[in-house]
FIMARMI-987413 format. One line per 3 residues: for each residue x, y, z of C-alpha. Coordinates in Angstrom, 1 decimal, decimal comma. Example, Ala and Ser with C-alpha at 12.3 -4.5 7.8 and 13.67 -1.06 7.14 Angstrom:
REM residues 2
12,3:-4,5:7,8 ~ 13,7:-1,1:7,1;
END
This chain:
REM residues 337
12,6:133,0:68,8 ~ 14,1:135,6:66,6 ~ 13,5:135,1:62,9;
16,2:136,0:60,4 ~ 15,0:138,1:57,5 ~ 16,2:136,7:54,2;
18,5:138,9:52,2 ~ 18,1:139,6:48,5 ~ 19,9:137,1:46,1;
23,2:138,4:44,6 ~ 25,1:137,3:41,5 ~ 27,6:135,7:43,9;
24,8:133,4:45,1 ~ 23,9:132,5:41,5 ~ 27,6:131,9:40,6;
28,0:129,5:43,5 ~ 24,9:127,5:42,7 ~ 25,7:127,4:39,0;
29,4:126,6:39,5 ~ 30,6:129,5:37,4 ~ 32,3:132,8:38,0;
30,5:136,0:38,9 ~ 31,7:137,5:35,7 ~ 30,0:134,8:33,7;
26,7:135,5:35,6 ~ 27,1:139,2:34,9 ~ 27,6:138,6:31,2;
24,6:136,3:31,0 ~ 22,2:138,5:33,0 ~ 23,2:141,6:31,2;
23,2:140,0:27,7 ~ 26,7:141,3:27,2 ~ 27,7:141,3:23,5;
30,7:139,3:22,3 ~ 30,8:136,9:25,3 ~ 31,4:133,3:24,2;
29,3:131,5:26,8 ~ 27,6:128,2:25,9 ~ 23,8:128,3:25,6;
23,5:125,5:28,2 ~ 25,4:127,7:30,7 ~ 23,2:130,7:29,9;
20,1:128,6:30,4 ~ 21,3:127,2:33,8 ~ 22,3:130,7:35,0;
19,0:132,2:34,1 ~ 17,1:129,3:35,6 ~ 18,9:129,6:39,0;
18,4:133,4:38,9 ~ 14,7:132,9:38,6 ~ 14,7:130,2:41,3;
16,5:132,6:43,7 ~ 14,3:135,5:42,8 ~ 17,2:137,6:41,7;
16,4:141,2:40,9 ~ 19,1:143,5:39,4 ~ 20,2:146,4:41,6;
19,1:149,6:39,8 ~ 21,9:151,7:41,1 ~ 24,5:149,2:40,0;
22,9:148,9:36,6 ~ 23,0:152,7:36,3 ~ 26,7:152,7:37,1;
27,4:150,2:34,4 ~ 25,4:152,0:31,8 ~ 26,7:155,4:32,8;
23,1:156,7:33,1 ~ 19,8:155,9:34,8 ~ 16,6:154,7:33,1;
14,5:156,4:35,9 ~ 12,4:159,6:35,3 ~ 11,1:160,9:38,6;
7,7:162,6:38,5 ~ 7,2:164,6:41,7 ~ 3,5:164,6:42,7;
1,8:167,9:42,1 ~ -0,4:169,8:44,6 ~ -3,3:170,0:42,1;
-4,5:167,4:39,6 ~ -5,7:169,1:36,4 ~ -8,7:166,8:35,8;
-9,0:163,3:34,4 ~ -7,5:164,3:31,0 ~ -4,2:165,2:32,6;
-4,3:162,0:34,6 ~ -4,8:160,0:31,4 ~ -2,0:162,0:29,8;
0,3:160,9:32,8 ~ -0,8:157,3:32,3 ~ -0,1:157,4:28,6;
3,2:159,1:29,1 ~ 4,2:156,3:31,5 ~ 3,5:153,7:28,9;
5,3:155,6:26,2 ~ 8,4:156,2:28,3 ~ 8,4:152,5:29,2;
8,4:151,7:25,4 ~ 11,5:153,9:25,2 ~ 13,3:152,0:28,0;
12,5:154,5:30,8 ~ 10,5:154,1:34,0 ~ 8,3:157,0:35,1;
8,2:156,9:38,9 ~ 5,7:159,1:40,8 ~ 7,1:160,4:44,1;
4,8:161,8:46,8 ~ 7,2:162,6:49,6 ~ 7,3:165,6:51,9;
6,7:168,9:50,3 ~ 10,2:170,3:50,6 ~ 11,6:172,8:48,1;
14,9:174,1:47,0 ~ 18,1:172,3:48,1 ~ 16,5:170,1:50,7;
14,1:168,7:48,1 ~ 16,8:168,5:45,4 ~ 19,0:166,3:47,7;
16,1:163,9:48,2 ~ 15,4:163,6:44,5 ~ 19,1:163,3:43,6;
19,6:160,5:46,0 ~ 17,3:158,3:43,8 ~ 19,7:158,8:40,9;
17,2:159,6:38,2 ~ 18,0:160,8:34,7 ~ 15,4:163,5:35,0;
13,1:165,1:37,5 ~ 9,6:166,4:36,4 ~ 8,5:168,8:39,2;
6,4:171,9:39,8 ~ 8,4:175,0:39,3 ~ 7,4:176,4:42,7;
9,5:173,6:44,3 ~ 12,7:174,7:42,5 ~ 15,2:177,3:43,5;
18,5:178,4:41,8 ~ 20,5:176,5:44,4 ~ 18,4:173,4:44,0;
18,6:173,5:40,3 ~ 22,4:173,8:40,5 ~ 22,6:170,8:42,8;
20,6:168,7:40,4 ~ 22,7:169,9:37,4 ~ 25,9:168,9:39,3;
24,3:165,4:39,8 ~ 23,8:165,2:36,0 ~ 20,0:165,2:36,4;
17,9:167,0:33,8 ~ 15,2:169,3:35,3 ~ 11,8:169,6:33,7;
9,6:172,2:35,4 ~ 5,8:172,0:35,3 ~ 2,7:173,8:36,6;
1,4:177,3:36,7 ~ 3,7:179,6:34,7 ~ 6,5:177,0:34,5;
8,4:179,3:32,2 ~ 9,3:181,4:35,2 ~ 12,3:179,0:35,6;
13,0:178,6:31,9 ~ 16,6:178,7:30,9 ~ 19,9:177,6:32,5;
19,3:174,1:31,3 ~ 15,7:173,8:32,8 ~ 13,1:172,4:30,4;
9,4:173,3:30,8 ~ 6,1:171,4:30,6 ~ 3,6:174,2:30,7;
0,0:174,1:31,9 ~ -1,9:176,7:29,9 ~ -4,2:178,0:32,6;
-4,1:181,4:31,0 ~ -5,4:179,8:27,8 ~ -8,3:178,1:29,7;
-9,6:181,5:30,9 ~ -9,0:183,0:27,4 ~ -11,1:180,3:25,8;
-13,9:180,8:28,2 ~ -13,8:184,5:27,6 ~ -13,9:184,1:23,8;
-16,9:181,9:24,1 ~ -18,9:184,2:26,4 ~ -18,1:187,4:24,6;
-18,8:185,6:21,3 ~ -22,3:184,7:22,6 ~ -23,0:188,3:23,2;
-22,4:188,6:26,9 ~ -20,8:191,8:28,1 ~ -21,2:191,8:31,9;
-18,9:188,9:33,0 ~ -18,0:187,6:36,4 ~ -15,5:185,1:37,7;
-14,6:183,4:40,9 ~ -11,0:182,9:42,2 ~ -10,5:180,1:44,7;
-9,0:180,9:48,1 ~ -5,8:179,0:49,0 ~ -2,3:179,5:47,7;
-2,1:176,8:45,0 ~ -5,7:177,1:43,6 ~ -5,4:180,9:43,8;
-2,4:180,9:41,5 ~ -4,3:178,8:39,0 ~ -7,5:180,8:39,4;
-5,6:184,1:39,0 ~ -4,2:183,0:35,7 ~ -7,5:181,8:34,5;
-9,1:185,1:35,5 ~ -6,3:187,0:33,7 ~ -7,0:185,0:30,5;
-10,7:185,8:30,8 ~ -9,9:189,5:31,2 ~ -7,6:189,5:28,2;
-10,1:187,8:26,0 ~ -12,8:190,4:27,0 ~ -10,5:193,3:26,4;
-9,2:191,9:23,1 ~ -12,7:191,6:21,7 ~ -13,1:195,4:21,9;
-16,8:195,4:22,6 ~ -16,8:196,9:26,0 ~ -17,1:193,7:28,0;
-16,2:194,0:31,7 ~ -15,1:191,3:34,2 ~ -15,6:191,4:38,0;
-14,3:188,8:40,3 ~ -14,9:187,4:43,8 ~ -13,0:185,0:46,0;
-14,7:181,7:46,9 ~ -14,1:178,7:49,0 ~ -15,0:175,2:47,8;
-18,2:174,9:49,8 ~ -22,0:175,4:49,3 ~ -22,0:178,2:51,9;
-19,3:180,2:50,1 ~ -21,1:179,7:46,7 ~ -24,3:181,0:48,3;
-22,5:184,0:49,7 ~ -21,1:184,8:46,2 ~ -24,5:184,6:44,6;
-26,0:186,9:47,3 ~ -23,3:189,4:46,5 ~ -24,2:189,3:42,8;
-27,9:189,7:43,6 ~ -27,1:192,8:45,7 ~ -24,7:194,3:43,2;
-26,5:193,2:40,0 ~ -26,6:189,7:38,5 ~ -23,8:189,2:35,9;
-24,9:188,0:32,4 ~ -22,3:185,2:32,4 ~ -20,0:183,5:34,9;
-16,7:181,7:34,6 ~ -16,6:179,4:37,6 ~ -12,8:178,5:37,7;
-13,4:174,8:37,2 ~ -16,3:172,3:37,1 ~ -16,5:171,6:40,8;
-16,7:175,3:41,7 ~ -19,1:175,9:38,8 ~ -21,3:173,0:40,1;
-21,5:174,7:43,5 ~ -22,4:178,0:41,8 ~ -25,1:176,3:39,7;
-26,7:174,9:42,8 ~ -26,5:178,3:44,6 ~ -28,0:180,2:41,6;
-30,9:177,7:41,3 ~ -31,5:177,9:45,1 ~ -31,8:181,7:44,7;
-34,3:181,3:41,9 ~ -31,9:182,3:39,1 ~ -32,5:180,5:35,8;
-29,3:179,2:34,1 ~ -28,6:180,1:31,3 ~ -31,6:182,3:30,7;
-30,6:184,9:33,3 ~ -27,0:184,0:33,8 ~ -24,8:181,7:31,7;
-22,1:179,5:33,3 ~ -18,9:178,0:32,1 ~ -16,6:175,6:34,0;
-13,2:174,1:33,2 ~ -11,6:170,6:33,1 ~ -14,6:168,9:31,6;
-15,0:166,2:34,3 ~ -17,9:163,7:34,4 ~ -19,8:166,1:36,7;
-20,6:168,3:33,7 ~ -22,8:165,6:32,2 ~ -24,4:164,8:35,5;
-25,6:168,3:36,3 ~ -28,9:169,7:35,0 ~ -28,6:171,8:33,0;
-25,5:170,2:31,7 ~ -22,4:172,3:32,2 ~ -20,5:173,9:29,4;
-16,7:173,6:30,1 ~ -13,2:174,2:28,8 ~ -11,3:170,9:28,6;
-7,5:170,6:28,3 ~ -7,0:168,4:25,3 ~ -3,7:166,5:25,4;
-1,4:166,8:22,4 ~ 0,6:163,9:20,9 ~ 1,9:161,6:23,7;
4,6:160,3:21,4 ~ 5,9:163,7:20,6 ~ 5,9:164,8:24,2;
7,6:161,7:25,5 ~ 10,1:161,9:22,7 ~ 11,0:165,5:23,6;
11,4:164,5:27,3 ~ 13,7:161,7:26,3 ~ 15,6:164,1:24,0;
16,1:166,4:27,0 ~ 17,5:163,5:29,0 ~ 19,7:161,9:26,4;
21,0:165,1:24,7 ~ 21,1:167,2:27,9 ~ 19,2:169,9:26,2;
16,3:172,2:27,0 ~ 12,9:171,5:25,6 ~ 9,8:173,6:26,1;
6,4:171,9:25,8 ~ 2,8:172,9:26,1 ~ 1,1:169,5:25,7;
-2,5:170,7:26,5 ~ -4,7:172,8:24,3 ~ -7,8:174,5:25,8;
-11,0:173,4:23,9 ~ -14,5:174,5:24,6 ~ -17,2:171,8:25,1;
-20,5:173,5:24,7 ~ -23,5:172,1:26,6 ~ -26,6:173,7:28,2;
-25,4:176,4:30,5;
END
């Protein structure tokens, strides 16, 4: 026997059950100002709507309002630690308080026009997306759909301008803060690892650049050498063997806490004392830092005011203007290494 799938309730269904016009139902459910509808009728309409499980159609509501209350957040390739995840959660709550819904989208990793068509089909007011997924043609398609574009990620300012707002991750600053700390502690022979893989490599290269700039700016003759590394104990051991052959660096910036944890294990396996022989700094300040022994010094990305950031995003949406935000500040958390 073939079962018939129930269809969603409509305002026509509510109107028939309540014995009123569809216009009356629309006025009641949308709290339309100026409508002279008796309170008893309002109560009956709302009760029937609840009974039927009526849910307003988002696209129809957007057409009535002339704008959407949806902000689309396209899932990034790389999560910048728990602090960034908490920032995303708080941003969701703040946007909700302002009448907007932040929807995280994790579809296929298209870019350019193909991706822009997919996002535009959801009719959001704004799209928050990594700048690598954007192309001039894709941005133009979103603009013609009256969708505000907010670019994030590594070097988001690469697409700054032409109506594109930016939400910048300061990975350059992360490396700079690590370099300031290490040079300030008197270390002159510095080393860094850069992850293999396209996305991590882009972030790692920026963090290395920040470390190099901090070392050069100090003017004390500090040098920085770098090696590529995979996220595996075997690769960490290979990096440490290279350092032992070429000369052990005084201090190491390990890209992030997970890579630094692998390096710490490889250094200890090789009999190297941390920090007595080689100091070590990670980044992101995840729980692992406090679990390792010795405890790992790290650079955390401290989120700025959620209210201010959410307010600027809403301003970009409502005023159709560019905003340029750097909502994370690199802060050193000093521990044992």
